[in-house]
NUTOR-484405 format. One record per residue (C-alpha): residue in three letters; x negated, y negated, z; residue number from 1; chain. Coordinates in nm, 3 decimals, padded with zeros to 5 digits, always signed. Layout:
% NUTOR-484405
<type:Ala, X:X, Y:Y, Z:Z, seq:NUM, mol:A>;
...
This chain:
% NUTOR-484405
<type:Met, X:-19.778, Y:-13.083, Z:+07.139, seq:1, mol:A>;
<type:Lys, X:-20.148, Y:-13.092, Z:+07.224, seq:2, mol:A>;
<type:Lys, X:-20.380, Y:-12.872, Z:+07.017, seq:3, mol:A>;
<type:Ile, X:-20.731, Y:-12.736, Z:+07.027, seq:4, mol:A>;
<type:Gly, X:-20.847, Y:-12.606, Z:+06.694, seq:5, mol:A>;
<type:Lys, X:-20.552, Y:-12.433, Z:+06.529, seq:6, mol:A>;
<type:Tyr, X:-20.394, Y:-12.343, Z:+06.866, seq:7, mol:A>;
<type:Asp, X:-20.099, Y:-12.516, Z:+07.032, seq:8, mol:A>;
<type:Leu, X:-20.158, Y:-12.570, Z:+07.404, seq:9, mol:A>;
<type:Ile, X:-19.852, Y:-12.473, Z:+07.606, seq:10, mol:A>;
<type:Arg, X:-19.973, Y:-12.530, Z:+07.963, seq:11, mol:A>;
<type:Glu, X:-20.274, Y:-12.511, Z:+08.190, seq:12, mol:A>;
<type:Ile, X:-20.305, Y:-12.177, Z:+08.368, seq:13, mol:A>;
<type:Gly, X:-20.633, Y:-12.233, Z:+08.554, seq:14, mol:A>;
<type:His, X:-20.937, Y:-12.454, Z:+08.586, seq:15, mol:A>;
<type:Gly, X:-21.282, Y:-12.455, Z:+08.737, seq:16, mol:A>;
<type:Ala, X:-21.577, Y:-12.687, Z:+08.759, seq:17, mol:A>;
<type:Thr, X:-21.680, Y:-12.643, Z:+08.396, seq:18, mol:A>;
<type:Ala, X:-21.374, Y:-12.527, Z:+08.202, seq:19, mol:A>;
<type:Thr, X:-20.995, Y:-12.523, Z:+08.186, seq:20, mol:A>;
<type:Val, X:-20.790, Y:-12.224, Z:+08.078, seq:21, mol:A>;
<type:Tyr, X:-20.469, Y:-12.283, Z:+07.885, seq:22, mol:A>;
<type:Leu, X:-20.184, Y:-12.068, Z:+07.771, seq:23, mol:A>;
<type:Gly, X:-20.186, Y:-12.131, Z:+07.400, seq:24, mol:A>;
<type:Asn, X:-20.012, Y:-12.011, Z:+07.091, seq:25, mol:A>;
<type:Asp, X:-20.157, Y:-11.910, Z:+06.758, seq:26, mol:A>;
<type:Pro, X:-19.891, Y:-12.046, Z:+06.520, seq:27, mol:A>;
<type:Phe, X:-20.016, Y:-11.834, Z:+06.230, seq:28, mol:A>;
<type:Ala, X:-20.021, Y:-11.500, Z:+06.416, seq:29, mol:A>;
<type:Gln, X:-19.728, Y:-11.610, Z:+06.634, seq:30, mol:A>;
<type:Arg, X:-19.883, Y:-11.476, Z:+06.953, seq:31, mol:A>;
<type:Asp, X:-19.972, Y:-11.623, Z:+07.287, seq:32, mol:A>;
<type:Val, X:-20.339, Y:-11.643, Z:+07.380, seq:33, mol:A>;
<type:Ala, X:-20.552, Y:-11.768, Z:+07.666, seq:34, mol:A>;
<type:Ile, X:-20.793, Y:-12.046, Z:+07.570, seq:35, mol:A>;
<type:Lys, X:-21.093, Y:-12.127, Z:+07.787, seq:36, mol:A>;
<type:Ala, X:-21.200, Y:-12.480, Z:+07.695, seq:37, mol:A>;
<type:Leu, X:-21.536, Y:-12.601, Z:+07.819, seq:38, mol:A>;
<type:Asn, X:-21.506, Y:-12.950, Z:+07.962, seq:39, mol:A>;
<type:Leu, X:-21.610, Y:-13.197, Z:+07.691, seq:40, mol:A>;
<type:Arg, X:-21.897, Y:-13.336, Z:+07.900, seq:41, mol:A>;
<type:Phe, X:-22.055, Y:-12.986, Z:+07.904, seq:42, mol:A>;
<type:Ser, X:-21.989, Y:-12.901, Z:+07.539, seq:43, mol:A>;
<type:Gly, X:-22.322, Y:-13.048, Z:+07.430, seq:44, mol:A>;
<type:Asn, X:-22.527, Y:-12.897, Z:+07.713, seq:45, mol:A>;
<type:Ser, X:-22.733, Y:-12.599, Z:+07.593, seq:46, mol:A>;
<type:Asp, X:-22.716, Y:-12.419, Z:+07.930, seq:47, mol:A>;
<type:Tyr, X:-22.335, Y:-12.421, Z:+07.926, seq:48, mol:A>;
<type:Leu, X:-22.325, Y:-12.331, Z:+07.559, seq:49, mol:A>;
<type:Asp, X:-22.544, Y:-12.030, Z:+07.634, seq:50, mol:A>;
<type:Leu, X:-22.292, Y:-11.920, Z:+07.899, seq:51, mol:A>;
<type:Met, X:-22.006, Y:-11.951, Z:+07.651, seq:52, mol:A>;
<type:Lys, X:-22.203, Y:-11.763, Z:+07.386, seq:53, mol:A>;
<type:Arg, X:-22.271, Y:-11.484, Z:+07.632, seq:54, mol:A>;
<type:Glu, X:-21.903, Y:-11.464, Z:+07.715, seq:55, mol:A>;
<type:Glu, X:-21.820, Y:-11.465, Z:+07.345, seq:56, mol:A>;
<type:Gln, X:-22.023, Y:-11.145, Z:+07.309, seq:57, mol:A>;
<type:Met, X:-21.728, Y:-10.981, Z:+07.482, seq:58, mol:A>;
<type:Arg, X:-21.565, Y:-10.960, Z:+07.137, seq:59, mol:A>;
<type:Asn, X:-21.758, Y:-10.641, Z:+07.088, seq:60, mol:A>;
<type:Ile, X:-21.586, Y:-10.473, Z:+07.384, seq:61, mol:A>;
<type:Ile, X:-21.266, Y:-10.291, Z:+07.302, seq:62, mol:A>;
<type:His, X:-21.133, Y:-10.132, Z:+07.618, seq:63, mol:A>;
<type:Asp, X:-20.786, Y:-10.145, Z:+07.771, seq:64, mol:A>;
<type:Ala, X:-20.927, Y:-10.247, Z:+08.112, seq:65, mol:A>;
<type:Val, X:-21.115, Y:-10.548, Z:+07.971, seq:66, mol:A>;
<type:Val, X:-20.960, Y:-10.864, Z:+07.830, seq:67, mol:A>;
<type:Arg, X:-21.012, Y:-10.885, Z:+07.453, seq:68, mol:A>;
<type:Tyr, X:-21.192, Y:-11.192, Z:+07.319, seq:69, mol:A>;
<type:Ser, X:-21.120, Y:-11.298, Z:+06.963, seq:70, mol:A>;
<type:Glu, X:-21.291, Y:-11.630, Z:+06.887, seq:71, mol:A>;
<type:Cys, X:-21.548, Y:-11.883, Z:+06.999, seq:72, mol:A>;
<type:Ser, X:-21.526, Y:-12.219, Z:+06.825, seq:73, mol:A>;
<type:Arg, X:-21.565, Y:-12.594, Z:+06.852, seq:74, mol:A>;
<type:Ser, X:-21.276, Y:-12.838, Z:+06.811, seq:75, mol:A>;
<type:Asp, X:-21.283, Y:-13.148, Z:+06.590, seq:76, mol:A>;
<type:Thr, X:-21.364, Y:-13.350, Z:+06.904, seq:77, mol:A>;
<type:Gly, X:-21.666, Y:-13.128, Z:+06.980, seq:78, mol:A>;
<type:Gln, X:-21.510, Y:-12.927, Z:+07.262, seq:79, mol:A>;
<type:Val, X:-21.627, Y:-12.564, Z:+07.275, seq:80, mol:A>;
<type:Phe, X:-21.357, Y:-12.305, Z:+07.346, seq:81, mol:A>;
<type:Leu, X:-21.305, Y:-11.929, Z:+07.370, seq:82, mol:A>;
<type:Val, X:-20.986, Y:-11.750, Z:+07.270, seq:83, mol:A>;
<type:Met, X:-20.879, Y:-11.426, Z:+07.435, seq:84, mol:A>;
<type:Asp, X:-20.568, Y:-11.220, Z:+07.488, seq:85, mol:A>;
<type:His, X:-20.326, Y:-11.364, Z:+07.738, seq:86, mol:A>;
<type:Ile, X:-20.278, Y:-11.102, Z:+08.011, seq:87, mol:A>;
<type:Glu, X:-19.933, Y:-11.134, Z:+08.168, seq:88, mol:A>;
<type:Gly, X:-19.916, Y:-11.038, Z:+08.534, seq:89, mol:A>;
<type:Pro, X:-20.037, Y:-11.131, Z:+08.880, seq:90, mol:A>;
<type:Ser, X:-20.397, Y:-11.118, Z:+08.990, seq:91, mol:A>;
<type:Leu, X:-20.498, Y:-10.843, Z:+09.229, seq:92, mol:A>;
<type:Asn, X:-20.556, Y:-11.120, Z:+09.482, seq:93, mol:A>;
<type:Gln, X:-20.196, Y:-11.245, Z:+09.448, seq:94, mol:A>;
<type:Val, X:-20.059, Y:-10.895, Z:+09.494, seq:95, mol:A>;
<type:Met, X:-20.277, Y:-10.829, Z:+09.799, seq:96, mol:A>;
<type:Leu, X:-20.161, Y:-11.154, Z:+09.959, seq:97, mol:A>;
<type:Glu, X:-19.797, Y:-11.056, Z:+09.904, seq:98, mol:A>;
<type:Arg, X:-19.812, Y:-10.695, Z:+10.016, seq:99, mol:A>;
<type:Arg, X:-20.037, Y:-10.413, Z:+10.121, seq:100, mol:A>;
<type:Leu, X:-20.129, Y:-10.186, Z:+09.832, seq:101, mol:A>;
<type:Gly, X:-20.123, Y:-09.815, Z:+09.904, seq:102, mol:A>;
<type:Asp, X:-20.436, Y:-09.603, Z:+09.887, seq:103, mol:A>;
<type:Arg, X:-20.327, Y:-09.441, Z:+09.560, seq:104, mol:A>;
<type:Asp, X:-20.269, Y:-09.779, Z:+09.390, seq:105, mol:A>;
<type:Leu, X:-20.606, Y:-09.910, Z:+09.514, seq:106, mol:A>;
<type:Met, X:-20.782, Y:-09.602, Z:+09.377, seq:107, mol:A>;
<type:Ile, X:-20.607, Y:-09.648, Z:+09.040, seq:108, mol:A>;
<type:Val, X:-20.720, Y:-10.013, Z:+09.025, seq:109, mol:A>;
<type:Ala, X:-21.075, Y:-09.918, Z:+09.129, seq:110, mol:A>;
<type:His, X:-21.091, Y:-09.648, Z:+08.862, seq:111, mol:A>;
<type:Arg, X:-20.968, Y:-09.887, Z:+08.591, seq:112, mol:A>;
<type:Val, X:-21.215, Y:-10.157, Z:+08.695, seq:113, mol:A>;
<type:Leu, X:-21.504, Y:-09.909, Z:+08.696, seq:114, mol:A>;
<type:Glu, X:-21.408, Y:-09.783, Z:+08.349, seq:115, mol:A>;
<type:Gly, X:-21.397, Y:-10.143, Z:+08.221, seq:116, mol:A>;
<type:Leu, X:-21.732, Y:-10.229, Z:+08.380, seq:117, mol:A>;
<type:Ala, X:-21.889, Y:-09.915, Z:+08.233, seq:118, mol:A>;
<type:Ala, X:-21.771, Y:-10.026, Z:+07.887, seq:119, mol:A>;
<type:Thr, X:-21.926, Y:-10.371, Z:+07.929, seq:120, mol:A>;
<type:His, X:-22.249, Y:-10.241, Z:+08.083, seq:121, mol:A>;
<type:Arg, X:-22.304, Y:-10.010, Z:+07.784, seq:122, mol:A>;
<type:Leu, X:-22.343, Y:-10.330, Z:+07.578, seq:123, mol:A>;
<type:Gly, X:-22.559, Y:-10.500, Z:+07.840, seq:124, mol:A>;
<type:Ile, X:-22.285, Y:-10.735, Z:+07.961, seq:125, mol:A>;
<type:Val, X:-22.255, Y:-10.793, Z:+08.335, seq:126, mol:A>;
<type:His, X:-21.958, Y:-10.956, Z:+08.508, seq:127, mol:A>;
<type:Arg, X:-22.107, Y:-11.225, Z:+08.727, seq:128, mol:A>;
<type:Asp, X:-21.796, Y:-11.312, Z:+08.927, seq:129, mol:A>;
<type:Leu, X:-21.596, Y:-10.993, Z:+08.983, seq:130, mol:A>;
<type:Ser, X:-21.330, Y:-11.061, Z:+09.243, seq:131, mol:A>;
<type:Pro, X:-20.960, Y:-10.983, Z:+09.299, seq:132, mol:A>;
<type:Asp, X:-20.882, Y:-11.315, Z:+09.124, seq:133, mol:A>;
<type:Asn, X:-21.045, Y:-11.182, Z:+08.806, seq:134, mol:A>;
<type:Ile, X:-20.846, Y:-10.859, Z:+08.793, seq:135, mol:A>;
<type:Ile, X:-20.498, Y:-10.895, Z:+08.644, seq:136, mol:A>;
<type:Leu, X:-20.235, Y:-10.626, Z:+08.691, seq:137, mol:A>;
<type:Arg, X:-20.056, Y:-10.629, Z:+08.357, seq:138, mol:A>;
<type:Asp, X:-19.686, Y:-10.646, Z:+08.430, seq:139, mol:A>;
<type:Gly, X:-19.777, Y:-10.595, Z:+08.798, seq:140, mol:A>;
<type:Lys, X:-19.889, Y:-10.235, Z:+08.740, seq:141, mol:A>;
<type:Pro, X:-20.209, Y:-10.099, Z:+08.901, seq:142, mol:A>;
<type:Asp, X:-20.258, Y:-09.854, Z:+08.615, seq:143, mol:A>;
<type:Arg, X:-20.283, Y:-10.152, Z:+08.378, seq:144, mol:A>;
<type:Ala, X:-20.547, Y:-10.347, Z:+08.573, seq:145, mol:A>;
<type:Thr, X:-20.753, Y:-10.567, Z:+08.340, seq:146, mol:A>;
<type:Ile, X:-21.079, Y:-10.751, Z:+08.409, seq:147, mol:A>;
<type:Ile, X:-21.089, Y:-11.115, Z:+08.297, seq:148, mol:A>;
<type:Asp, X:-21.329, Y:-11.414, Z:+08.312, seq:149, mol:A>;
<type:Phe, X:-21.675, Y:-11.287, Z:+08.228, seq:150, mol:A>;
<type:Gly, X:-21.815, Y:-11.642, Z:+08.234, seq:151, mol:A>;
């Protein structure tokens, strides 16, 4: 099994131009996590490292509507990665493509997102890519909407 740091990589769950997100497992804590691994070619670039460091500041946010970050580290190969809770559920975008959400459910999601953003803004952290893809409905429930991907 492939590893990054102490974490076992189970499978890729997303990727972008600069990083790949994996479902991982912390063998010591025996819990699944999401691991955002900066592509190796960017792991030495100070601009990208600054972005990862800014995202790592999310560790200071403890709010049910915001994904919890737990670690920022560098692997033995030099790859920089962030570890956060794995949020199980579809994105708001996936749900909206499958069905029309009722007004009440949309208001619940909006309220949760605003509460989460207020918590991050109090610490001077701004989400720079808020979209339905970056809102996960834990277990498919609007009242458990969680903001992810502050990079």
